[in-house]
N, C-alpha and C positions, 0 to 999 in steps of 0.2 A: 797468690797473685803473681802474674808474670814479672820477673825480675828485671826484665828490659824491655824497651818499647823501640822497634825497629821503625826508623823513619828515615828511608831512602838513604843518604850518605851517612846518616849518624845513627847511633844507638844509644839510647839514654837508660841510665842505670837508675831504676825507680823502688829499689827496694835495698836493706843492708844498713850499714852506719850511717850513710848520709842520706837516709831516705826522708829526713825533716827538710833537706834542701829540695825542693822541687823544681820541676821545669819552670821556667818563667816564660811564657809566650807573650810578647809584645803585640799589641793591636794596631795594624797599620790599614787604615779605611781609605780606599781611593776612590770615594765617593762623593757625590754633592750633597748627600741627606742623611748619612748616618746620625744617630741621636745625640752623640757626643761631640765628635770631630768632624762631621760633614763637610767637605769642601777645603778644608785645610791642607791636605796632602795630595790633592789631585794631580798638581803638577810632578812631573817624574822627578825634577832635581829636588823638590821639597819631599816627596816620598822617599828618595834615597837619602837623602840628608836626615831624615826623621828615624829610618831603619838602622842607620850608622850609629844615630846617638842611642837607640835603644840597645844595640849590641854593646857598646861601649858602657851604658849602664848596666849590664848584667842580663840581658835577655839571651837565652839560649834557642829561641824559637821565635819567629816572627809571622803572624797569621794576616794575610792580605785578604782584604774582602772588596768586590768590587759592586755588591749589591745590599742596599740596607736591608736589615731585617728587624728593624724598630716595629712596634705595634703599630697596624695600620698601613705599613709600607707595601706598596704595590711591586710586582715581580717585575724586574729589569729584562728588556730582551737580551737574548743571546750575544747578538754583535756587539751591543752596549757593553755587555760585562767583559767580554773579552777585550775590547778597546781599553777599557779600565784597568783590567788585570794583567794582561800579559807585558806590556812595556815595564811595568813595574817589577815583575817576575824576572825578567831577563836582565833588568838592571841590578837587582840584588843576588844575582848568582855567584857574584864575585867575592859575596861576604862569606866569612866562616860561621855561618849560623843557620840553622835548620829553617826552611821556608814551607809554610803550611799556605795552602789557599782555602778561603771559606766559600764554599759553592755548592749547590744543590743540583747542578746541571751536569748531565754526564759528557756534553761536548767540552766544557770548560774544564773537567777534570782531565780529559784526554789530552787536551792542549797543554794543560799546567803540567803533567807529568811528562810530556815531550820536552817542555821547556825546563824540567830539572826540579820541579816542587818535591819536598821531601815528605809532605803530609797533606791529605784532602780533608777536610775539616767540614762536615755535612750537616746542616740543621736538620735535615729531611730525613735523617737515618739510612740513606743510600737506599730509599724507597723507589725512586723514580726509574722508569723502565731504562735499562742500559746502564746503571750507576754500578751494579757490581762488575758487570763487564768491562767497564772503563777503567777499573782499579785492579783488576784480577790480576793481570801479567805484569807486576810491579812490585816493588819492594817498599812503597812507601807505606808510611803511618797512616791509619785511617781513624778519624774520631767520630763517634756514631752519637749523635745527640737526640734526645727525646724532645717532641714538640707536640702539643695539643693543637690541632688546626692547623692555620696558616698565620704568616705574619700579619695578613690583613685582617683577620678575624680572632687570633688566639687569645686577645684579652677581653672577649665578650663574654663574660660570666663563665670561666673556666671551672670545671667541678670534677672531684674525685672523691671516691669512698676512702681511699688510702692512697694517698700520693705517693708515698714511698714504693710502696708495694705495686702500684700500677706502672710506676715508672721503670722498676726493675723487671717487671713482666715485658714490657715493651722492649727494653734495652736487650734482653735474653733473646727474644723472638728474633730480633734484628742480627744480634751477634750469631745465632744459630743458623740463619740465612746464610750469612757471610762464610762462615767457616763450612757449611754444606756446599758452596759453590768453589771451595779451594783456597780461601783466604786464611793464613797462618794466624792464629790468635795472639802470636807475638807482634803482630803489626796493629792491633786495635787498642784504643783505649775510648772511654764511654764518658758522657757528658749528661748531666740529668735535665739540662735545659732551663737555667734559672730564667724567669722572666718570659718563657716561652708557653704561654697558655697557662698560667700559675697565679693565684693571688699572693699577696704578701705573706699569707700565713702559709700556704703551699710551700714558697720558696724557703723560708726558714725552717719548715719540716724538713726538707730536701737536705739543707745544709746540715741539719743535726743528725741526718740520716747516711751522710757520705759513707762512713764506716761500713754501715750494712750493705750499701750499694756495691763498694769494693768486694767486700767479703763474700757476698752471695753471687756476683758474677765472675768473680776471681781475675779482675782486670783493672788497669789503672785508671784512675777517675780524674777528669779534667773540670774543673770548677771557673766559671766565667760571671762574675757579678758585678765587675766593674763599673763604677757610677750608674748603676740601673737604678730603677725605681725602688726596688727593696731598700736600698741604703738610704734614699732619701725619706722614705716611710718612717724609718727609725730614728734617723738623726733630724728631719725636718729641714734638710738641707737642699738647696736647688742644685742643679747640674754642676755647675763650677764649683762647687763646695763638697763635693762628696769625696774627694781622694782620702781623707783620713778614715772615713767611713769604709771606703773600698779596702784600704790597707787591712783594717780590722776583719773584714769578711775574707781575704786572703788567709790571714793567720788563722782564723777559725776554720776556713776549708782545709788548710794543711794538717790541723790539730785533728780533725774528724777523719782524715785519710787521703785527701785529695794529693795527688802527686804532680799535677800540672796546674797551674794557675795563669789565666789568659788576663792581662791587664792592661789599662791605659798608661797608668803612672810606674814605669818599670824601675827607675832608680830607687824612688821611695820605698816600693814593695820588696826590692832586693835588699836594701839596708835593713828593713824591718825582720826578713826571714833570715837575715844573718844572725842578729840580734837573738831571735827566738831559737835559732838552731845552737847558738852558744849556752843560752840559758837552758835547753833541755839537754844539752851534752856536756856537763860541767868538766868532765875528763878530757874532752877535745881539746886540741891546741887553739888558742886564739891569737890572732895578730893584733897588737895594738896599731889603732887608728893614730896618724899624726895630726894634731890639730894646730 
């Protein structure tokens, strides 16, 4: 696996002694309708404050999204997505944290990179016409995700013969297309797309198969399960009660090979991962917390 992931101004060490300390990506939705926190951080002041809180809590990357991708969500017009994302991106540039933009629109990618984005996170796997050209002449990180169908239709009876194998095949095809276009592998990570055209059973098969995905593609894996319905299906908890289950999912993802976890609850996830790291590395130095 690539030992480092190049993300614009930042380079993340993802292998070696500290590999059980993954990159924690905090979610910043500047949308009115995201499934978990839609509308909470639309105002620029609130978005900046939340980003600062996540950075203080231990996030080393923040993912800015201006278009909801919850099941059934319609696409947002280009101008509206730019209006939501760009002010937040410019405001956050002063923070010492990597900035990711969650978009599948090539023009948003171009504008985000001009503004200084360090990563483009594309749920559509850079399949849109012009997407690869938009990111080619850059050193930004690129997250390639698997999705069956579209957000509007993806949860209408998704089917796979071998979900892990089929996701790997899709991601390999996209990575091959990217490298053939001239994009360095050191810029690429992959996301199996939990909840994007998958049943609960598919999601947990993918969680168990993260190590296989990492090994067969030889690329860092990003896992995003925070507060999703796969957590509620196991715990029986509504959306607002899924934080403990989401932390459990993040720990399981790291145990199975993920090196980036995308989460809403940064402080709680970071603390859990610190304890996990100490438990899995008993010889490492541990700083005692003051109570």
